[in-house]
C-alpha positions as CSV (number, residue, x, y, z in Angstrom):
1,M,-135.0,-31.8,-236.2
2,S,-132.2,-34.1,-235.1
3,Q,-129.0,-34.6,-237.1
4,D,-130.1,-38.2,-237.7
5,N,-133.3,-37.1,-239.4
6,I,-131.4,-34.6,-241.6
7,M,-129.1,-37.4,-242.8
8,K,-131.9,-39.8,-243.7
9,V,-132.3,-40.4,-247.5
10,A,-135.5,-41.3,-249.2
11,A,-135.1,-44.7,-250.8
12,G,-138.5,-44.6,-252.6
13,R,-141.6,-46.8,-252.3
14,Y,-140.5,-50.3,-251.4
15,G,-142.6,-52.1,-254.0
16,A,-141.7,-49.8,-256.9
17,W,-138.0,-49.9,-256.0
18,L,-138.1,-53.7,-255.8
19,E,-139.6,-54.1,-259.3
20,A,-137.2,-51.5,-260.7
21,T,-134.3,-53.4,-259.2
22,R,-135.6,-56.7,-260.6
23,R,-135.9,-55.1,-264.1
24,A,-132.4,-53.7,-263.9
25,Q,-131.0,-57.1,-263.0
26,N,-133.1,-58.9,-265.6
27,E,-132.4,-56.5,-268.5
28,D,-128.9,-55.6,-267.6
29,T,-129.8,-51.9,-267.4
30,G,-128.6,-49.3,-265.0
31,I,-130.5,-48.1,-262.0
32,D,-130.8,-44.6,-260.7
33,V,-129.5,-44.4,-257.1
34,P,-129.6,-41.1,-255.2
35,C,-126.0,-41.5,-253.9
36,G,-125.4,-37.8,-253.4
37,S,-121.7,-37.5,-252.4
38,C,-121.4,-41.0,-251.1
39,N,-118.9,-43.3,-252.9
40,A,-118.6,-45.9,-250.2
41,C,-119.1,-48.7,-252.7
42,C,-116.0,-47.5,-254.6
43,R,-114.0,-48.0,-251.3
44,A,-115.4,-51.4,-250.3
45,S,-112.9,-53.9,-251.7
46,Y,-115.2,-55.0,-254.5
47,F,-114.0,-57.0,-257.5
48,I,-115.7,-55.5,-260.6
49,H,-116.8,-57.9,-263.3
50,I,-116.5,-56.4,-266.8
51,Q,-118.2,-58.2,-269.8
52,P,-116.5,-58.6,-273.2
53,D,-118.9,-56.3,-275.0
54,E,-118.0,-53.4,-272.7
55,I,-115.5,-52.2,-275.2
56,E,-115.4,-48.5,-274.2
57,T,-115.0,-49.4,-270.5
58,L,-112.2,-51.9,-271.2
59,A,-110.4,-49.3,-273.4
60,L,-110.2,-46.9,-270.4
61,I,-108.8,-49.4,-267.8
62,P,-105.1,-50.3,-268.0
63,D,-104.5,-53.9,-268.8
64,E,-102.4,-54.4,-265.7
65,L,-105.5,-53.8,-263.6
66,L,-107.5,-56.5,-265.3
67,F,-107.5,-60.3,-265.0
68,S,-109.6,-63.2,-266.3
69,A,-112.9,-63.7,-264.5
70,P,-112.8,-67.1,-262.7
71,G,-115.4,-69.5,-263.9
72,L,-116.6,-67.3,-266.8
73,P,-116.0,-67.6,-270.5
74,E,-112.9,-66.1,-272.1
75,G,-113.1,-62.3,-272.5
76,H,-114.8,-61.7,-269.2
77,R,-112.5,-59.7,-267.0
78,V,-112.3,-58.6,-263.4
79,M,-110.9,-55.4,-262.0
80,G,-109.5,-55.5,-258.4
81,Y,-108.9,-52.8,-255.9
82,N,-105.8,-51.1,-254.4
83,E,-104.1,-51.6,-251.1
84,K,-106.7,-49.3,-249.5
85,G,-109.6,-51.3,-250.8
86,C,-110.5,-48.5,-253.3
87,C,-111.3,-49.0,-257.0
88,P,-108.3,-47.9,-259.0
89,M,-110.5,-45.8,-261.2
90,L,-111.4,-43.6,-258.2
91,V,-109.3,-40.4,-258.7
92,D,-109.6,-37.3,-256.6
93,N,-112.6,-38.9,-254.8
94,K,-114.5,-39.3,-258.1
95,C,-114.9,-42.0,-260.7
96,S,-112.6,-41.2,-263.5
97,I,-114.5,-43.3,-266.0
98,Y,-118.0,-42.5,-264.8
99,A,-119.6,-42.0,-268.2
100,H,-118.3,-45.4,-269.2
101,R,-118.3,-47.2,-265.9
102,P,-118.8,-51.0,-265.9
103,L,-122.4,-52.4,-266.0
104,T,-121.6,-54.0,-262.6
105,C,-121.3,-50.4,-261.2
106,R,-124.4,-49.2,-263.1
107,I,-126.6,-51.8,-261.5
108,Y,-125.1,-51.7,-258.0
109,D,-127.5,-50.4,-255.4
110,C,-126.7,-50.6,-251.7
111,R,-130.4,-50.3,-251.0
112,V,-130.6,-54.0,-251.6
113,F,-129.0,-54.6,-248.2
114,A,-131.2,-52.1,-246.5
115,A,-134.2,-53.7,-248.2
116,A,-133.2,-57.1,-247.1
117,G,-132.3,-56.1,-243.6
118,I,-128.6,-57.3,-243.7
119,D,-125.2,-55.7,-243.7
120,A,-123.1,-55.5,-246.9
121,G,-120.3,-57.5,-245.3
122,G,-117.4,-57.1,-242.8
123,K,-115.1,-54.3,-242.0
124,E,-114.1,-53.8,-245.6
125,K,-117.7,-52.8,-246.2
126,A,-117.9,-50.5,-243.2
127,G,-118.6,-47.4,-245.3
128,V,-121.5,-49.1,-247.1
129,N,-122.8,-50.4,-243.8
130,R,-122.9,-46.9,-242.4
131,Q,-125.1,-45.8,-245.2
132,L,-127.7,-48.5,-244.9
133,P,-129.6,-47.2,-241.8
134,L,-129.9,-43.8,-243.6
135,W,-132.1,-45.3,-246.4
136,V,-135.8,-44.8,-245.6
137,F,-138.3,-46.7,-247.7
138,D,-142.0,-45.7,-248.0
139,Y,-144.8,-48.3,-247.4
140,P,-148.0,-46.5,-248.6
141,E,-149.8,-49.8,-249.4
142,A,-150.0,-53.2,-247.6
143,S,-148.4,-54.7,-250.7
144,D,-145.2,-52.7,-250.0
145,T,-144.9,-54.2,-246.5
146,A,-145.8,-57.6,-247.8
147,A,-143.0,-57.4,-250.4
148,R,-140.5,-56.5,-247.7
149,E,-141.5,-59.3,-245.4
150,A,-141.4,-61.8,-248.3
151,V,-137.8,-60.7,-249.2
152,R,-136.7,-61.1,-245.6
153,A,-138.5,-64.4,-245.3
154,V,-136.4,-65.8,-248.2
155,L,-133.2,-64.7,-246.3
156,R,-134.4,-66.3,-243.1
157,F,-135.2,-69.5,-244.9
158,I,-131.8,-69.9,-246.6
159,K,-130.1,-69.1,-243.3
160,E,-132.1,-71.6,-241.3
161,H,-132.6,-74.3,-243.8
162,A,-129.5,-74.5,-245.9
163,D,-129.6,-78.3,-245.6
164,C,-132.8,-78.4,-247.6
165,F,-131.1,-77.1,-250.7
166,P,-129.3,-79.5,-253.1
167,G,-125.9,-80.3,-251.5
168,G,-126.7,-77.8,-248.8
169,K,-125.4,-75.0,-251.0
170,V,-126.7,-71.5,-250.5
171,P,-125.2,-68.1,-251.1
172,T,-123.0,-66.9,-248.2
173,Q,-121.9,-63.5,-249.6
174,P,-124.4,-60.7,-248.5
175,S,-124.8,-59.4,-252.0
176,H,-125.6,-62.8,-253.4
177,M,-128.0,-63.5,-250.5
178,A,-129.8,-60.2,-251.0
179,M,-130.2,-60.7,-254.7
180,L,-131.5,-64.2,-254.4
181,A,-134.1,-62.9,-251.9
182,I,-135.1,-60.1,-254.3
183,K,-135.4,-62.4,-257.3
184,A,-137.3,-65.2,-255.5
185,Y,-139.3,-63.1,-253.0
186,R,-142.7,-64.0,-254.5
187,V,-142.4,-67.5,-253.0
188,F,-143.2,-66.0,-249.7
189,L,-145.9,-63.5,-250.6
190,P,-149.1,-63.8,-248.5
191,N,-151.0,-65.6,-251.3
192,A,-148.2,-68.1,-251.7
193,E,-149.0,-71.5,-250.2
194,T,-145.8,-72.5,-248.3
195,T,-147.3,-73.6,-244.9
196,E,-148.2,-77.1,-246.1
197,K,-145.0,-77.6,-248.1
198,S,-141.9,-79.4,-246.9
199,C,-138.6,-77.6,-246.3
200,T,-137.2,-79.3,-249.4
201,D,-140.1,-78.3,-251.6
202,I,-139.8,-74.7,-250.6
203,A,-136.1,-74.8,-251.3
204,K,-136.8,-76.2,-254.7
205,E,-139.4,-73.6,-255.4
206,I,-137.0,-70.8,-254.4
207,M,-134.3,-72.1,-256.8
208,T,-136.9,-72.7,-259.6
209,V,-138.1,-69.1,-259.3
210,Y,-134.6,-67.8,-259.2
211,Q,-133.4,-69.8,-262.2
212,T,-136.5,-68.7,-264.2
213,F,-135.6,-65.1,-263.4
214,E,-132.0,-65.6,-264.5
215,Q,-133.1,-67.1,-267.8
């Protein structure tokens, strides 16, 4: 067995993972990610959003590490990263507040990028990007493959037809792009009738499904 095969990590059945991820996003609950010893996301220059009701989390983070979250109501905070791109709560290679880590961290799952077939970002996300090819999803049913193709079809559409969206505004950050695709993938399932629709109509449907999910 090659070293590459030894390093591969089971990501789960694609369809089941997809629905679990959607539930976690919709219900603001954590998701179980088999990270092993990997903490690349803690070293990826992420800004971490912390909600006002995360009292125990906020109590454990020094005030000087927090600032108001742009565009969000008062009380929403953001924690930045240090000069090395690491979360300041990463101490001795471990999360020092793991039991009370932010919800943002609890629902983070780098499998979204592997599932969508895109990188997590540029050189600051290099550690995460190295992990992505190691995830191996299972496709025991045709529905699993269809779900993957639908997720990736959303991504292709927003990349190729940004002008069809209102104001030409589409997500450009990989995490936002991947989550839009996961939340609106049903628009491109095999039984969805998109072939006779205009580019603008499909864009509207994507946004309607996404906004309905968010509500």
